[in-house]
N, C-alpha and C positions, 0 to 999 in steps of 0.2 A: 425568512426561514424560521419557523417556530422552534426548531431544535437548536438554534444558535448558529453563530458564524463557524464555518469550517467543520461542519458535522457530516457532510455527504461526500464520500469518496466517489471518484469516477468509476472505479471497478472495485468490486468486492469478491474475494475468492475464499471458499471454505474447503477444507480438507480434513481427513483424519487418517492416522496410521496406527497400525498394531506392530508390535515388536516381538520377536520370539522370546526374549528374556526379560522383558519389561512388562509388568501387568498393566491392563487397561487399554483404553483407546485414547489416542492423543490428538486433540482437535486443534486445528489452526485456523484463524480468521486473518486473512492478509488483504490490506487495502492498498489501492493505487490512486495517486492524484496525478493527473496528466496536465501538463502546461504546454501551451503552444510556443513556438520559438520566439514570437514577437512579444512575449510577456514573461520571459524567464527572469527570475530573481530569487534571492535566498528565502523569500517568504513561502516558497513551495515546501520547504523543509518544515516549517512551523505548521503549515496546513496538514501535512502528513502526520506530524507529531500529535496534533489534536485528534486525528483519527485514531491513533494508536492507543488512546485511552480505552478503547473497546476492542482492539485487534492485537493479535500476537506478533505481527510484523506489519510495517507500513513502508511504502515506497513512493518516492517522487519520480514520475516518469517525465522526462524532458524531451520534447520534440525538437530535434537538431537535424534538420535537412543537410545533406552533404555540402550544398553550396553555402551553408551558414556556419559550418564547423569552426573555421578559423576565427570568425567575428565573435562567436559565442564561447570560445574556449575559456576565457578568464572568468565568465559568470558560471560556467559549468564547474571550474575548479573551485570557486568560492562556495557553490552549493555543496559539492562533495565534502569539502572540509567541514562545513557545519553539520552536514548529515552524519558524518563519521562521529562528531562530537556528541550527538544526541541519539545515535542508534537508528537512524532512518536510512533505508536503502535508497540508492539512486540508479536509475536505468535511463540510458539515452535511447532514443528511437528515431531512426530516419523517417519512418512513417508509423505513428502510434497505432494505426489500424491493422498493421501487419507485424504479428509478434515475431516473425523471423528477422526483423530489423532491430529488435530490442537487444541491448547490451547492458549487463549489469556492471556498473562501475564501483558501487559500494553495496555490500550485502547488508540487509537489515538485521539488526540484533533481535533475537526472539525475547518476548516478554510474556508474562502471565498477567493479563488484565483482570480487574475485578469481574467475577462471573456475572454478577447483577448488571454491570454496565454493558458486558458483552451481550447478555440476553436482551436488554433494552434496545441496544443497537440493532440487533437482528429483528426484533419485533417491529421497529420503525422504519428501518432502512432498506430491507430486502423484500422480494416478492413472497407471497404466500407459497408458490411453488418451491422457492429456494428454502424456505423454513421447513416445508414438509419433507424435503429431501434430507435435511439435516436430522429431523426427527427419526426417520427410518434408519439412519446410521446407528442410532443409539437404542434401538429396540431390542 
């Protein structure tokens, strides 16, 4: 990976909002790092934290199938404790491909990353179509 270790999230989401009493458009870039049930450990938090250098929020998504919940509870608890400490969100998913099975255990803290780092991330990590959509939001 020429961009460095832990630089590519599994999912990147962009959005913007306007508010009736607050001037301007408010942009969010949210990243998600998904880990399968057979490789869960606290390093997922640090991987998501590395993504947050360019994102407003970052999440660790933990694949926890129903039959593995009891066996994985201790590691999920450890991940949640560390995630809360550093402001990373945690989502558990019975099936990561089905958003209906996602449950947020820890809400990610919102940060304002350096605009240049965010811009560089978008230039390198997302598709041209994704970038073009963002550009249309701010015309």
